[in-house]
C-alpha positions in Angstrom: 47.3 9.5 -42.9 49.9 11.9 -44.4 51.9 12.2 -41.1 55.2 12.9 -42.9 53.6 15.6 -45.0 52.1 17.3 -41.9 55.5 17.2 -40.1 57.4 18.4 -43.1 54.9 21.2 -43.7 55.1 22.3 -40.1 58.9 22.2 -40.3 59.0 24.1 -43.5 56.6 26.8 -42.3 58.9 27.3 -39.3 62.1 27.2 -41.4 63.4 24.1 -39.6 65.1 20.9 -40.6 63.2 17.6 -40.2 64.0 13.9 -40.4 61.9 10.7 -40.2 62.8 7.4 -38.5 60.8 4.3 -39.1 60.9 2.4 -35.8 61.3 -1.3 -36.3 61.9 -4.3 -34.0 65.6 -4.4 -35.1 66.3 -0.7 -34.6 69.2 -0.1 -32.2 69.7 3.0 -29.9 72.7 4.1 -31.9 70.6 4.0 -35.1 68.6 6.9 -33.7 71.1 8.8 -31.6 74.3 8.2 -33.6 77.4 6.2 -32.9 81.2 6.1 -33.3 82.4 4.8 -36.6 86.0 3.7 -37.4 87.7 5.8 -40.1 90.4 3.6 -41.7 92.0 6.6 -43.3 92.7 8.4 -40.1 92.8 5.3 -37.8 90.3 7.1 -35.4 86.7 6.8 -34.4 84.4 9.6 -35.6 81.0 10.4 -34.3 78.3 10.0 -37.0 75.2 11.8 -35.8 71.9 10.0 -36.0 68.6 11.3 -37.3 67.8 12.7 -33.8 70.1 15.6 -34.7 67.4 17.7 -36.4 64.9 20.2 -35.3 61.7 18.1 -35.8 61.9 14.3 -35.8 59.1 12.1 -36.9 59.4 8.9 -34.9 57.1 6.7 -36.9 55.6 3.7 -35.0 57.6 4.3 -31.9 56.1 1.4 -30.1 57.3 -1.2 -32.7 60.9 -0.9 -31.4 62.3 -2.4 -28.2 62.2 -0.4 -24.9 66.0 0.2 -25.0 65.7 2.1 -28.3 62.6 3.9 -27.1 64.5 4.9 -24.0 67.4 6.4 -26.0 65.0 8.6 -27.9 63.1 9.6 -24.8 66.3 10.4 -23.0 67.4 12.7 -25.8 64.0 14.4 -25.6 64.4 15.0 -21.9 68.1 15.9 -21.8 68.2 17.8 -25.2 71.5 16.0 -25.8 73.1 12.7 -26.8 76.1 11.2 -25.1 78.5 8.8 -26.9 81.9 7.6 -25.6 81.6 10.0 -22.7 81.1 13.1 -24.9 77.7 15.0 -24.7 76.5 16.5 -27.9 73.7 19.1 -27.8 70.7 18.6 -30.0 69.5 21.5 -32.2 67.4 24.2 -30.7 64.5 24.0 -31.0 64.1 20.2 -30.9 60.7 18.5 -31.1 59.6 14.9 -31.6 56.3 14.0 -33.3 55.7 10.3 -32.7 53.1 7.9 -34.0 52.3 4.5 -32.5 50.3 1.4 -33.5 47.4 0.2 -31.4 48.9 -1.8 -28.5 46.8 -4.8 -29.5 48.8 -5.1 -32.7 51.4 -7.9 -32.7 55.0 -6.7 -32.3 54.3 -3.6 -30.2 56.0 -2.5 -27.0 53.9 -0.1 -24.8 55.5 3.1 -23.7 55.7 3.3 -19.9 53.5 6.0 -18.3 56.7 7.7 -16.9 57.9 8.2 -20.4 54.6 9.3 -21.9 54.9 12.6 -19.9 57.7 13.7 -22.3 55.0 14.3 -24.9 53.0 17.5 -24.9 49.8 16.0 -26.3 48.3 12.9 -27.7 46.2 13.3 -30.8 44.0 10.4 -32.0 43.4 10.8 -35.7 40.7 8.7 -37.3 40.2 8.1 -41.0 38.8 11.1 -42.8 35.6 11.0 -44.8 36.0 9.9 -48.4 35.6 13.4 -49.8 38.1 14.9 -47.5 40.6 12.2 -48.3 40.1 12.7 -52.1 40.6 16.4 -51.6 44.0 15.8 -49.8 45.1 13.5 -52.5 44.1 15.9 -55.2 46.0 18.8 -53.6 49.1 16.5 -53.2 48.9 15.5 -56.9 48.6 19.1 -57.9 51.9 19.9 -56.2 50.7 21.2 -52.8 53.4 23.1 -51.0 53.2 24.6 -47.5 53.6 28.4 -47.1 57.2 29.4 -47.0 58.4 30.5 -43.5 55.7 32.8 -42.1 57.6 32.6 -38.8 61.2 32.3 -37.8 63.4 30.4 -35.3 64.0 33.5 -33.2 60.2 34.1 -33.1 59.7 30.5 -31.9 62.4 30.9 -29.2 60.8 34.2 -28.0 57.4 32.6 -27.7 58.8 29.6 -25.9 60.7 31.8 -23.4 57.5 33.9 -22.9 55.5 30.8 -22.2 58.0 29.4 -19.7 58.0 32.7 -17.7 54.2 32.6 -17.2 53.0 31.2 -13.9 51.1 27.9 -14.4 47.3 28.2 -14.6 45.4 26.2 -12.1 43.9 23.0 -13.5 40.1 22.8 -13.6 
């Protein structure tokens, strides 16, 4: 339901880069994080950054890929960096992952362990919209819908994040 449009609109409004990865059963960790590629011209291996090197990554159907690939993404989320061949490479700041998943009862899905789910800030269950709402979204898209251009900036986002981190935690109810 327009996940890519939502993520791209969010990124555009914040003036950030975005990429999308379709998680499939044959996706390897290096396909997400990047890997060393041999350059025949120089005779050396060069690091080719994967799609995780962006500000906002849409990880579409994250539970369709094997646990090893899920773990590579979740580690990058936790560490805010990727390591290849003993070299750590920092991810852009800010870095955020918006992930979707298929219902676990679907064939070919791998559930995310509870210990890894805590890396996500929230879980949002989105049902199908009413027919009229869906038609309105499609109409706006066909008419060339474009999100507002940069009402906020990266420095503003960083200041807000720093302010939030410096607040004492509120007691849970």
